[in-house]
N, C-alpha and C positions, 0 to 999 in steps of 0.2 A: 504494500500500500504506500503510495507516495504521499508526502506531507503537503504538497502544494494544493491550492484551492482547486476543487474539482470543476469549477466553472470555466477554467482557462485551459488552453491546449498547448501552451508553450513548454510544458514539462515533459520528460521522457514518459513513454507509455509503460504501463505496468506489464503488459504482455503483448507480443506481436499479434496473437490470435486468441480470441475467446470463442470457444465452441459451446453453444447452448443446447443441451440435450445429449444424453449418453445412451441412446438406443443404437441399433446397428449402424445407422448413418453417421451419427456423431462419433462412434468408436472407430469407424473406418476412416473418417477425417483425421482423427487423432493418430492412428497408425501411419497414415500417409504423411502427415506433417512431421511426425517423429522421424520417419525415414528421410525426409528432406532436411532435417536439422533445424526445424523451426520450433522455438519455444511456444508453448500455448497453455491455456487453462481450459479445462472441460468441466462443466457444471451440470447438475441434474437435480430437479426438485424432489425426486423420489429417494427414499432411504436405501434402496437396493435395486439391482437390475430386476427385470421381470422374471417370473418363474413359470408362467404359463407358456404354452407352445406358441400361441398367436401366429405370427408369420412363420411358416415352416418349410418353405421350398427355397433351397439355395441353388441357383442356376449355374451352369458351367462357366459362363463369362464372369460371374461374380467370384467363383472360386479361382479363376485365372488371375483376376486383379488382386485378390487377397493373398494369393500365393507369393506375390512380390514382397509381402511383409511377413512371410513365414507362417501365415494363419490357416491356409487351406488344408494342409495335412491334418491339423488338429480337428477341424470341422468334419472332414471326411471320416476320420477314425471314430468320431462320436456319433455320426449320423447313420442313416439308412440309404445307401445309394441304390435307387430303384430304377430298373430299366424297362418295366412293363406295366401297363394299365390293363385292367380287366373290366370289360363292359358287360352290364346285365340289363336286360329289358324284356318286356313281354314277347317281343318278336325274336328274341335270341340274344346272342352276345358272343364274346370271345376276347382274345388279347388284342390290344392296340399297341403295336410295336414300334412307335416312332423312335424310341431311344436305342433300338438296335442299329440305327444308322449313325449313331454318334461316334463310335470308334474310328480313329483316323482324322477326325476334325479337331479333337481336343483331348487333353489328358483326363478330362472329367466328363465322359460320355453318358451322363445320367442326370436326373434330378436328385439332389441330396435332400432327403427329408430329415430335418433337424429342427426341433422346436426353438422358437426365438429365445426362450430362457437359456437354453444351452449355447446357442450362438453368441449371445451377449456375454455369458460367463467365460467362454473360451477367448473371445476378443479382449475382454477385461484382463484375463490372465496373461495374454500376450503383451498387453500394455504394461501390466504390473512387472513383468520380467524385464522391462526397459526402465523401470523406476517411475512410471507414470500412474497417477491415481485420479479417479473421478472425485470431484468435490460434491459430496452427496448432501441432500436436503438444502440445496442452495438454489434459489429461484431468481430469475431475472424479473425485476419489477419496473425498470425504466431504461430507455435506450435513447441516446441523442447523438447523432452524427454531426460532428463539428467541422467536417471537411478534411482536416488533417489527422483526426483521431476520433474514435467513438467512445463516448462516456456511457458506461453501463452501471446501473445501480443493482446490486445483488443483496438478497436477504438470505442469510444462512445461520448456522448454529451460533456463530459469534455475533449475530446481529446484522445491521446494515453496513455495507461497504460500497465505495465507489471505485470503479476500475476503468483505467484507460486501456484501450486496445487499438492497435493499428487496423485490425480487421475483425469482424464478427461473422460467424457462420451459424445460422439458425437451423438447428436440426431438432426442433422441439415439437414436432408432430402437427397433426391437423388443426389443433387449437393453438397454434404457434403464437406466443407472446411477442417474439421477434417480428413476425409478419404483421401482427396487429399494431405493434409500435410504429412500424413504418407506414401504416395505412395502405398496404397493398391489398387490393381486392382479391378474394378467393372465390372465383366464379365457377359455376357448374350446376349440377342438379343431383337430386337424391332419387334412387330407384324406389318404387312403391313396395316392392317385396321385402319381407323380413326373413332372416335366416337364424338358424340355431347352430351353435358351435360347441364342441365338447371334446375333451380328452378322456378316453374311457377304454374299457375292455369290451371286445366283441367276439362272440363265439359264432362259428358258422361260415366264416370267410377265410380264404386261403391267405396265410401270412406272407409277408415280404413283397406283396404287390399292392398297388393302389386300385381301388374298386369304385366304379361309378354305376349307380343304380338309376335307371331312367324309367319314368312312367308318364302317362298323360298328365297327371296332376302335378308332377314336379320331379325333383332329383335329389340324390344324396350321394356324397363322396365319403370314402374312407381312405385315409392315408396312413401308411405304416410309420410308426415312430419307435424310438428306443426309450424315450423318457419325456414326460412323467408317466405316460401310459403307453399301451401298445398301439392304440389307434387314435387318430384325429378324425372327427366326424364334422362335416358341414352339410346342412340340409335346408332346403327351401321349406319354410313354414306355410301351411295352408292360409288362404285369405282369412283375415279376421283373427288369426292366432295372436296371442299376447307375447311379443318378443321379450318383454320385461319379466315374464313369469315362466321361463323355460325350465322344465324339470326332466328327470329321467323318464317319467311316464310320457311327457310330451314327445321325446325322441323315439320312444318305442311305438307310439301311435303313428308318427311320421313314417317310420320304417315299414310298419305294417301296411301303410297306405301305398308305398312305392314299390314293394316287392312281396312276392309270395315265399321267398326263400326264408328258411327258419333261422333268422339272425337273433342272437341273444345279446342285448346290451346290458352292461353291468359295471359297477364300480367306477362311476365317474370321478375323475380328479378335479375337473373344472368344466363348467358349462355356462353358457350365456346365450342371449339373443342379441341380434344386431341388425342394423340397416346399412345400406351401401350407398355411397355417393361417388360421383365423378367430379372432381374439382381441380383447378389449376390456378396458381398465383399468376396474376397478370404480368409480373416481373419477377425474375429470380435474383435481382440485384437492385439495391438502392445505395449508391455511393460506396461506402466501405463495408456494407452489410450484404450478406448473401443468404439465400434460402436453399435448403437441400432436403431431399427425402419428403416425408409427409407434410412438412411445412410448406413445400412447394407444389406438391401434387398428391392427390389420393384417387384411387380408382378401385374397380371391382377386383376380387381375388382370382378372376379367370386367368389361368396360365401361371399363377404364382410369380407375378412380376413386381409387386410393390416394393418390398424390402430390397430386392435386387437393384431396382432402378435407383433407389436412394443411395445405396452403397456406391454405385458407380458415379452418381452425382458427386459424392464426397471425394472420390479418388480423382476425378476429372479436375476438380477445383484445387485440391491440396497441392499437387505438384506445381501448379501455376503460382499459387501463393508463395510456395517455397522459393521459386526462382526470383520473384519480385522482392521478397523479404531479404534475400541474400544479395540483392543488387545485380543479379545476373541478367535481369530483364526489366524493361520498363513496365509500368502498371497497365499499359494498354493490352498486355497479354491476357489480363483478367477479363477483358471484354468478351473473349471467346467462350467463357464458361456458359453464359446464358445463350449465346448464339448456337452452341453445340447441344446443350442439354434440354432446352425448351422444346425443340422439335422432337427429341426422343420421348420426353414426357407426354407431349401431345399425341404422338403416335400410339403410345401405350394406352392412354385414355381412350382413344378412338377404337382401337382394335379390341381391347378388353371389354369396352362398353358394348360394342356390337355383339361380341360373342356371348356376353352375359345376357343381353337383352333377348337374343335368339333362344338361348338355353332356358330362360325362365318365363318366356312369353306365355300368356294364357290364350292366345289366338288359336282357333281350331287347327290351322295348318301346323303350328308349332307343337300342339298336343299330339297330333297324328305323327309327326316326324319323330318325336321323342319315344312314343310307344310302339310304333310300327315300322320305322325305316332305319333309324340310326343304329339300333342294336344289331340289325342284320347287315347293313352296308358298311358300318365303320370298320370291323375287322377285315373285311375284304379289301376295301379301298386302301387301308394302311399297309397292305402287303406290297404295294407298288413302291419300289425303292426311291424314285424321285420325290414322291409325296412324303415318304418317311424322312428323307434328308431335309426337305423344305420345312417340315413340321419341327424337326429337331432344332434346326438353326433358329427358327422363330422363337420357340419356347425357351431355349437355352440362352437367348440374347446374343448369340454369336453374330447375328445379323446386324447388330447395331453398328452404325458407321456415321461419319461426319463428312459427307461429300462436299458440302458447301462451307466448310470451316475456313475462317480467315487464316488458319495456320497451315493449310494445305497448299501444295504446289507441285509442279513437275517441269522437267526440262530435258535437254540432251536428246539422244536418239529415241525413237519410239520403243516402247516395251509392249509386247503382245501378251495379254494375260497377266496373272499375278495381282497382288493387292495394289490398289491405287491410292492416291492421297485421301486420307480420312478413313481408310479401311483398317480393320483389325489385322495385326501382324499374324500370319499363320504360325502355328507352333509345329515343330518337327524335331526329331532327334538329330543331334549333331555331335561331333566329337571335338573336344578341346584337349590338346596334348595327349591324344589317345584315349581320353576318358569320355564316356557318353554323358550327355546332358541335354536337357530341353532347351530349345532356342529361347523360349520365353524366360527361362531362368538366367539368361545372359543379359536381359534388359535391365536397365538401371531405373528403379522406381522414382528417382529424383532428378535424373538428367537424361537428355537426349543421347542417342547412340547411333553412330554411323555404321551401316552394313554395306560391305562391298561383296559383290557376287561375281564369281568367274575366276579366270586365271589372273590374279591381281598382282601387278608388278610392285616392286619396292617403292617406286615413286608415288603410286596411288596411296599406299599405306602411309607414307610419310605425309602426304597432303592431308589425309584424314586426321593425323595426329596434330598437324599445324592448325586445322580448324578447331580442334579440341583445346589446343593451347591458347587460342584467341578467346575462347569462352570456357575457362577452366571450371567455373561453377555450374555451367549449363550443359556441358557435353562430357561424356565419359572419355577418358584419355586414350583408350585403345579401340580401334574399329573391330567389328566382328567381320571375319572373312569367311565366306562360304564358297567352297569349291567341291569338285567331285571327290567323294571319299568312299571307303569301303561300306559305309552306312547308307550309301545311295543318294546323298544330297546331290542334286544336279545343278550344273551351271546354266545360265541363260543360253539359249540356242538349242537346248535339248528339252524344251517344255517343262522346265523346272517349276517349283512352287512359286518362285519369284518372277515368273514370266520368261519370255524369250526376247532377247535383244542382242544385236551384234556387239561383241567386245565387252560383255559384262553389264553390270548395273550398279548404281549407287542408290541406297535408300537411307533416309533420315528417319529414325524411329523415335516416337515420343515415349516419355516415361510411363504412360498408361497403356502402352501396347498398341498404338495406332500409327499408321504411316503419316508422317508430316510432309515428306517430299520424296520423289523418285526421279531418276534420270537414267536413260540408257547410255552405255559407255562407262568408262571408269575415270572420267574427269570429275573430281570432287568439288571443284570450284563452284558450280551452280548450287550444290547443296549448301556450301558455306555461305554464299550470298543470300540464299533463302533464310538460313538461320539468322544471319545478321538482321534481316528485315523483321522477322517476327519477334526478335528479342529487343529491337531498338526501343 
């Protein structure tokens, strides 16, 4: 706490970054800022992390970005990596195998079912191992952006305190105090349907798979968990049902209405009713304050996208804040956060809203499709490999890209195929000094990295090191060099993962695993000039 008058802004800030909210989004922001070497404080009004399952689907792309901070393996070890859904309906059913298409696209070819309580606990443990702790029972009560610093009033166990921060990240949920303090509208709509949610035990369904029961009247999902119960249930409540008064008998009646299979529901650990809304903040940034996760967007649970989108918001923002804080980039770099993430959030709202509306509609055609068509057609359609691959990429969020990002660019000779500016960097096995490693694990979570592909001469390697020396805080000092190896990595000209181009290729890779720039040939200068521009 500084001793100067809190109404002035000429004193040093107390913290470069204040993170408000320690759910999955806030914890991901903390991990990424720590990796970037940025001091921060993270506060949360709750006395402890959540213990219910709540958000429970961790998608492949989220695991990829969390792996940069050493957290993915912990999550996978604690969760249930599921590769198959089982569909049940009066017309029939069977396996929906879209996740069988995942191998070869990512090291995480599955949906990881892991309760939010366990996800938060593991992320907290990862932070604690780095000496970082959440300031619990500490609430933001006022926020004032003075232009050169943000003045935040906090109320915690020691009473009220005033904090100066260079930047604030609001990760404090759908009722965000940060967003409301900024006066940013949170527009959208609420769906009329009510749902029941429970963690419980269920007898009569095959373990280890996710199950969807469809009927004319509605639907019920059962997802496999490891903790705090064996199953998570989500079910559409009949019209007129009291969402505030959900009991185990309510759930049993709903299941009896949606299926004739002899399911036995018992031993609920947690159950509740809830309504669903689709809302998005009209801006993700106001001056020195940013919104991420549920503070910026909320949507239906269709596809398990919500928590994952928030975590990826946080990682997108944190590395940029790191470069600005270190003086490696000008503050205009931060403008790309909203321009990149708002279209992603809007697309998630639109696609999940349409899917949810179709799945829960009470229109006669929707009732007919649920009870008589989808159960029969779904397992057949998803046997088609192209559809399985498309479905996996969409649900896993590997499809997210930033084609219109101000950080993207290209030059040099044409490259046919391969990832373009704004695309996710493909992962593949490579060898370094004879040792196998994933390409993603060679990325730097806080700095850009140059990738040279092909028969790379010593001059090109030195040119890449010279670019890094010009931006030592923003670029990893050593380029990654990909060439033909016994592991089968192909150079351009032979339809490799990074495309085909005469004479090789140069890629500039972002800290969050997306392509910033690419050029055919092995002249590093265009990539260096592009980097100069975006860091200026």
